[in-house]
Every structure is written in C-alpha cells, then in structure tokens.
C-alpha positions in Angstrom: -76.9 141.6 -27.2 -74.8 144.7 -26.8 -71.5 143.0 -26.4 -70.5 139.4 -25.6 -70.8 140.3 -21.9 -73.7 142.9 -21.9 -77.3 141.9 -22.8 -80.7 143.5 -22.6 -83.8 141.3 -22.4 -87.0 143.1 -23.4 -90.3 141.8 -21.9 -93.8 142.3 -23.1 -97.0 140.6 -22.0 -100.7 140.9 -22.8 -102.3 138.5 -20.2 -105.9 139.5 -20.8 -108.2 141.8 -22.8 -111.6 141.3 -21.0 -113.1 143.1 -19.2 -110.1 145.5 -19.4 -107.0 145.6 -21.5 -104.0 144.3 -19.4 -100.4 144.7 -20.5 -96.9 144.8 -19.2 -93.6 145.8 -20.6 -90.0 146.1 -19.3 -86.4 145.4 -19.8 -83.6 143.6 -17.9 -79.9 144.4 -18.2 -77.6 141.4 -17.7 -73.8 141.5 -17.4 -71.9 138.2 -17.7 -69.6 137.7 -14.7 -68.4 134.1 -15.3 -68.3 132.2 -18.6 -69.3 134.0 -21.8 -72.4 135.1 -23.7 -73.2 131.5 -24.7 -73.0 129.9 -21.3 -72.3 131.3 -17.8 -73.5 133.4 -14.9 -74.8 136.9 -15.0 -76.0 139.8 -12.7 -78.0 142.8 -13.5 -81.3 144.6 -12.9 -84.3 146.1 -14.7 -87.7 147.7 -14.5 -91.2 147.0 -15.8 -94.6 148.6 -15.8 -98.1 147.8 -16.9 -101.7 147.6 -16.0 -103.6 145.0 -13.9 -106.8 147.1 -13.8 -104.6 149.8 -12.2 -101.1 151.0 -12.7 -98.2 148.7 -11.6 -94.4 149.0 -11.6 -91.6 146.8 -10.6 -87.8 147.4 -10.1 -85.6 144.3 -9.8 -82.1 143.1 -9.2 -81.1 139.7 -10.5 -78.5 137.0 -10.5 -78.8 134.0 -12.9 -77.4 131.5 -15.3 -77.8 131.2 -19.0 -77.2 128.7 -21.8 -77.5 129.3 -25.6 -78.8 126.6 -27.9 -77.8 127.3 -31.5 -77.3 130.9 -32.6 -80.5 132.5 -31.5 -82.3 130.7 -28.6 -81.1 131.0 -25.0 -82.4 129.7 -21.7 -82.1 132.0 -18.7 -82.8 131.2 -15.1 -83.0 134.4 -13.0 -83.8 135.2 -9.4 -83.4 138.3 -7.1 -85.1 141.0 -5.1 -88.0 143.0 -6.5 -89.7 146.2 -5.3 -93.3 146.4 -6.5 -95.7 149.3 -6.6 -99.5 149.1 -7.4 -101.4 152.4 -7.6 -105.1 152.7 -7.5 -107.3 155.8 -7.6 -107.3 156.2 -3.9 -104.1 154.5 -2.6 -100.7 153.1 -3.4 -99.4 149.7 -2.2 -95.8 148.7 -2.2 -94.1 145.4 -1.5 -90.6 143.9 -1.5 -89.8 140.3 -2.2 -87.0 138.0 -3.2 -87.4 134.9 -5.4 -87.5 133.7 -9.0 -88.4 136.3 -11.7 -90.9 134.1 -13.4 -93.6 131.6 -12.4 -91.4 128.8 -14.0 -88.8 129.0 -11.2 -87.1 131.9 -12.9 -86.8 130.2 -16.4 -87.3 132.2 -19.6 -86.6 131.3 -23.2 -85.1 134.2 -25.1 -84.9 134.6 -28.9 -81.8 136.8 -29.8 -81.8 138.8 -33.0 
C-alpha cells in the first residue's frame, strides 16, 4: 500500500512448465473512492505480460470492492474492460472484453506486507 487510498497489487503466475515454460507478471493500481483502505470501493488500472507459448500482453481498467481481514490479508473483487494482445511469429491478434478480472468472478486474496 502506498497510502491509505493508493494501492498496487503485483501479480505473478507460472501456470505450466511442460512442454514450454509459461509465466505471467503484472501490476494493478487501485485508488479508494469510497470507504478506506480496510473496506470500500476502488477504481484503477494496470498491465500484464507473459508467455502462453507466444508473447501476450493485457491492459485493463478496473472497478471493485475490497475488505481487509486482520492486518495483512485482503479480499478484492474486481471487474472492468481489458485490451489483450497475443503475438505469434507470423501474426498479432487483439481483443477487447469486459468482465471479471479473475476466473473466480473477479475475486483475489491479497497478502499485504
């Protein structure tokens, strides 16, 4: 957390290593617009990149809600628009979508240092 109202959520994933090494990394900036850093609503955006056999990149906007349990564990529920780019050796594919930012209806569990 940068301040009580400004937060950065770092993301890292290694979904597989066989037959190729797949990884993803990114960050989301979140600004509290109602409530406080422990419980409330936020808006923001972010970017991510990685490999899925080829290069992939995503730029997102987000709106969401958060709730902190104890001093270090927070639950976030985020959704918003995303622009996605997948580049292969011969072509580049782009897409635009809106929806939850995770496969668990936008839910994420965050450990805050």
